[in-house]
C-alpha positions as CSV (number, residue, x, y, z in Angstrom):
1,M,-59.3,-65.0,88.0
2,R,-57.1,-65.9,85.0
3,A,-53.4,-66.0,85.6
4,A,-51.3,-63.4,83.7
5,P,-49.8,-65.0,80.6
6,W,-46.3,-64.4,81.8
7,L,-47.0,-66.4,85.0
8,L,-47.4,-69.4,82.8
9,R,-44.7,-68.6,80.3
10,V,-41.8,-67.6,82.5
11,P,-41.4,-70.9,84.6
12,L,-41.6,-73.1,81.5
13,A,-39.2,-70.9,79.5
14,T,-36.8,-70.9,82.4
15,V,-36.7,-74.7,82.5
16,F,-36.1,-74.8,78.7
17,L,-33.4,-72.1,79.0
18,V,-31.5,-74.0,81.6
19,L,-31.6,-77.2,79.6
20,H,-30.6,-75.4,76.5
21,L,-27.6,-73.8,78.2
22,L,-26.5,-77.2,79.5
23,W,-26.8,-78.7,76.0
24,G,-24.6,-75.8,74.7
25,M,-21.9,-76.5,77.3
26,M,-21.9,-80.2,76.5
27,A,-21.6,-79.5,72.8
28,V,-18.6,-77.2,73.3
29,L,-16.9,-79.7,75.5
30,L,-17.6,-82.9,73.5
31,L,-18.5,-82.0,69.9
32,F,-16.6,-78.8,69.1
33,P,-13.1,-80.5,69.3
34,V,-14.1,-82.9,66.5
35,L,-16.3,-80.7,64.3
36,S,-15.1,-78.7,61.3
37,R,-15.4,-74.9,61.5
38,P,-18.5,-74.8,59.1
39,A,-20.2,-77.5,61.3
40,R,-19.5,-75.5,64.5
41,D,-20.8,-72.3,62.8
42,A,-24.0,-74.1,61.8
43,M,-24.5,-75.4,65.3
44,V,-23.9,-72.0,66.8
45,R,-26.5,-70.5,64.4
46,Q,-29.1,-73.1,65.2
47,W,-28.4,-72.9,69.0
48,S,-28.8,-69.1,68.9
49,R,-32.1,-69.3,67.0
50,V,-33.5,-71.8,69.5
51,L,-32.4,-69.6,72.4
52,L,-34.1,-66.6,71.0
53,R,-37.3,-68.6,70.5
54,I,-37.1,-69.8,74.1
55,V,-36.9,-66.3,75.5
56,G,-39.6,-65.1,73.1
57,V,-37.5,-62.7,70.9
58,R,-38.4,-62.4,67.3
59,V,-35.6,-61.3,64.9
60,E,-36.4,-58.9,62.1
61,A,-33.5,-58.3,59.7
62,R,-32.8,-55.7,57.1
63,G,-30.0,-55.9,54.6
64,F,-27.7,-58.8,54.3
65,P,-24.9,-60.1,56.6
66,P,-21.5,-60.7,55.1
67,A,-21.3,-64.2,53.5
68,A,-19.4,-66.9,55.3
69,G,-16.2,-67.7,53.3
70,G,-17.4,-65.6,50.4
71,A,-14.4,-63.2,50.4
72,P,-10.7,-63.3,50.8
73,T,-11.1,-62.0,54.4
74,G,-13.7,-61.9,57.0
75,A,-15.5,-58.7,58.1
76,L,-15.2,-56.7,61.3
77,L,-18.7,-56.2,62.6
78,V,-19.1,-53.0,64.4
79,L,-22.3,-52.9,66.6
80,N,-24.1,-50.6,69.0
81,H,-24.6,-52.5,72.3
82,V,-27.9,-52.8,74.1
83,S,-28.1,-56.3,75.6
84,W,-26.4,-59.6,76.1
85,L,-28.9,-60.8,73.5
86,D,-27.1,-58.8,70.8
87,V,-24.5,-61.6,70.3
88,F,-27.2,-64.2,69.7
89,V,-29.2,-62.0,67.4
90,V,-26.1,-61.7,65.2
91,A,-25.1,-65.3,65.6
92,A,-28.6,-66.5,64.5
93,L,-27.9,-64.9,61.1
94,C,-24.1,-64.8,60.7
95,P,-21.2,-66.8,62.0
96,A,-19.1,-64.5,64.1
97,R,-16.8,-64.5,67.1
98,F,-16.7,-61.6,69.5
99,V,-14.2,-59.6,71.6
100,A,-15.0,-59.5,75.4
101,K,-13.3,-58.5,78.6
102,A,-10.9,-61.1,80.1
103,D,-12.9,-61.4,83.3
104,I,-15.3,-63.6,81.5
105,A,-12.6,-66.1,80.7
106,R,-12.2,-66.6,84.5
107,W,-15.9,-67.3,85.2
108,P,-16.5,-70.9,86.5
109,A,-17.6,-73.2,83.7
110,L,-18.8,-70.3,81.5
111,G,-15.3,-69.1,81.0
112,H,-14.3,-72.4,79.4
113,F,-17.5,-72.3,77.5
114,A,-16.7,-68.8,76.0
115,R,-13.2,-69.9,75.1
116,G,-14.5,-73.0,73.4
117,V,-16.6,-71.0,71.0
118,G,-13.8,-68.7,69.9
119,T,-14.2,-65.6,72.1
120,L,-11.2,-63.2,72.0
121,F,-10.4,-61.7,75.4
122,V,-8.9,-58.3,76.1
123,E,-7.2,-57.7,79.5
124,R,-8.0,-54.1,80.4
125,G,-5.3,-52.2,82.1
126,R,-2.5,-54.4,80.9
127,R,0.1,-52.7,78.7
128,H,-0.1,-53.8,75.0
129,A,-3.4,-55.7,75.7
130,V,-5.3,-53.9,72.9
131,A,-2.3,-54.4,70.5
132,D,-2.3,-58.1,71.3
133,V,-6.1,-58.4,70.7
134,N,-5.8,-56.4,67.4
135,R,-3.1,-58.9,66.2
136,A,-5.4,-61.8,67.1
137,V,-8.4,-60.2,65.5
138,A,-6.5,-59.4,62.3
139,A,-5.3,-63.0,62.1
140,R,-8.9,-64.3,62.4
141,L,-10.1,-61.8,59.8
142,A,-7.3,-62.9,57.4
143,I,-8.5,-66.5,57.4
144,G,-12.1,-65.5,56.7
145,Q,-13.7,-65.3,60.2
146,H,-16.1,-62.5,61.0
147,I,-15.3,-60.8,64.3
148,G,-17.8,-58.6,66.2
149,I,-16.9,-55.7,68.5
150,F,-18.9,-53.2,70.5
151,P,-16.9,-50.0,70.3
152,E,-19.1,-48.1,72.8
153,G,-17.5,-50.2,75.4
154,T,-20.7,-50.6,77.4
155,T,-24.5,-51.0,76.9
156,T,-27.2,-48.4,76.6
157,D,-31.0,-48.6,76.7
158,G,-31.0,-48.2,72.9
159,S,-32.2,-44.5,73.0
160,Q,-28.6,-43.2,72.5
161,L,-25.4,-44.0,70.8
162,L,-22.2,-43.4,72.8
163,R,-18.9,-42.4,71.4
164,F,-17.0,-45.1,69.6
165,H,-13.6,-46.1,70.7
166,A,-11.4,-46.6,67.6
167,N,-8.6,-48.8,68.9
168,L,-10.0,-52.2,67.9
169,L,-10.8,-51.0,64.3
170,Q,-7.0,-51.2,63.7
171,A,-7.4,-54.9,63.1
172,A,-9.5,-54.3,60.0
173,I,-6.9,-51.9,58.5
174,D,-4.1,-54.4,59.3
175,S,-5.9,-57.3,57.6
176,G,-7.6,-55.3,54.8
177,A,-11.0,-56.6,56.0
178,P,-14.1,-54.4,55.5
179,V,-15.8,-52.8,58.4
180,V,-19.6,-53.7,58.5
181,P,-21.7,-51.4,60.7
182,V,-24.6,-53.3,62.3
183,A,-27.5,-51.3,64.0
184,L,-29.6,-53.0,66.7
185,R,-32.7,-52.0,68.4
186,Y,-35.5,-53.8,70.4
187,H,-39.1,-53.0,70.1
188,Q,-42.6,-54.2,71.1
189,D,-45.4,-53.6,68.6
190,G,-43.2,-51.2,66.7
191,A,-42.3,-49.0,69.6
192,R,-38.8,-48.9,71.1
193,S,-38.5,-51.2,74.1
194,D,-35.9,-51.2,76.9
195,A,-37.0,-54.7,78.1
196,A,-33.9,-56.3,76.7
197,A,-31.5,-53.5,77.9
198,Y,-28.7,-54.8,80.1
199,V,-27.7,-51.6,81.9
200,G,-26.7,-50.2,85.3
201,D,-26.5,-52.6,88.2
202,M,-28.8,-55.2,86.6
203,N,-27.6,-58.8,86.8
204,L,-28.2,-61.5,84.3
205,A,-31.0,-63.1,86.2
206,Q,-32.9,-59.8,86.4
207,S,-32.4,-59.2,82.7
208,I,-33.7,-62.6,81.7
209,W,-36.8,-62.0,84.0
210,R,-37.5,-58.7,82.2
211,I,-37.1,-60.3,78.8
212,L,-39.4,-63.3,79.6
213,R,-42.1,-60.9,80.9
214,A,-42.0,-58.7,77.7
215,P,-44.7,-59.8,75.3
216,R,-44.0,-59.6,71.5
217,L,-40.4,-58.5,72.0
218,A,-38.5,-58.2,68.7
219,A,-34.9,-57.5,67.8
220,D,-34.5,-55.3,64.7
221,I,-31.0,-55.8,63.1
222,H,-29.9,-53.7,60.2
223,W,-26.9,-54.9,58.2
224,L,-25.4,-51.8,56.7
225,P,-23.1,-51.5,53.7
226,G,-19.5,-52.4,54.3
227,I,-16.8,-49.8,54.6
228,A,-13.6,-50.4,52.7
229,T,-10.5,-49.9,54.9
230,P,-7.7,-49.1,52.4
231,G,-6.6,-45.5,52.8
232,R,-8.5,-44.9,56.0
233,D,-7.3,-44.6,59.6
234,R,-9.1,-46.1,62.5
235,R,-10.7,-42.8,63.7
236,A,-12.1,-42.2,60.2
237,L,-13.5,-45.7,60.2
238,A,-15.0,-45.3,63.7
239,H,-16.6,-42.0,62.6
240,A,-18.1,-43.6,59.5
241,A,-19.5,-46.6,61.3
242,H,-20.9,-44.4,64.1
243,A,-22.6,-42.1,61.6
244,A,-24.1,-45.1,59.6
245,I,-25.5,-46.7,62.8
246,G,-26.8,-43.4,64.1
247,E,-28.6,-42.7,60.8
248,A,-30.1,-46.3,60.7
249,L,-31.4,-45.9,64.2
250,A,-32.7,-42.4,63.5
251,L,-30.8,-41.0,66.5
252,T,-29.9,-37.4,66.8
253,L,-26.3,-37.4,68.1
254,P,-24.5,-34.7,70.1
255,R,-21.3,-33.6,68.5
256,S,-19.3,-35.0,71.5
257,A,-20.7,-38.5,70.8
258,A,-20.0,-38.3,67.1
259,E,-16.2,-37.8,67.6
260,P,-14.4,-41.1,68.0
261,A,-12.1,-41.7,70.9
262,D,-8.7,-43.3,70.4
263,T,-8.5,-44.7,73.9
264,E,-9.7,-47.9,75.6
265,P,-13.3,-47.8,76.8
266,E,-13.6,-47.4,80.5
267,S,-16.2,-50.1,80.8
268,P,-15.4,-53.1,78.5
269,P,-18.3,-55.1,77.0
270,E,-20.0,-57.5,79.3
271,T,-21.1,-59.8,76.5
272,A,-19.1,-63.0,76.2
273,S,-19.8,-64.6,72.8
274,A,-22.2,-66.5,70.6
275,T,-22.5,-70.0,72.0
276,P,-23.7,-73.2,70.4
């Protein structure tokens, strides 16, 4: 009897994935301190592309990401959130740092790893935490860095779009940076797939197992037109980004989901950052 293809692919991919992660950690510790920002960005992009190849995820892109260093400011990337893979799909095409919950900074080894690649952390429940992160994001945007946020505050299986929390969009207004909505979905042979979804009580090992067992898994990323920030408040920006992503994903949204919230999300994003 022939072994199932995934029985052969999964062990080999797992070995390569572990080696790739170790290489990334060594690069952050030894190379990042002496490399220029463009060199670090190029390494992150290549590392992310290799990671996606290892786990068998093909990237299909529509539209164009914001250029690196091609404008007076960076762009605030506003994304729907399905998987921990989302960060690497973006990073394979566009240099970006991400905002994540502060718990990740305290993870053994991986916390230093995330800090080393420029992740910004928000301490949920601490007074003024969001204001502090907004100032940090605005400063990064002002020097031309692209920053990614997941305003849903948690992941979904890709079949819905949750209400956007508007607080972190204030950084785009403060810096004058455009807001770029980015729509993400995963599919197999053209049909929506939840194989990459990182939801519920699933842990990272279980998620990787599901991804490696999913044949012909593809990530569809749609770069949508940027939204200028002058004259807009953060709730209007959140509403416009939500509507653009919902339309791109062809999702019918209940009115309650379309109205942005001006509070912190109850469940901050699990995703750490793009890594080299």
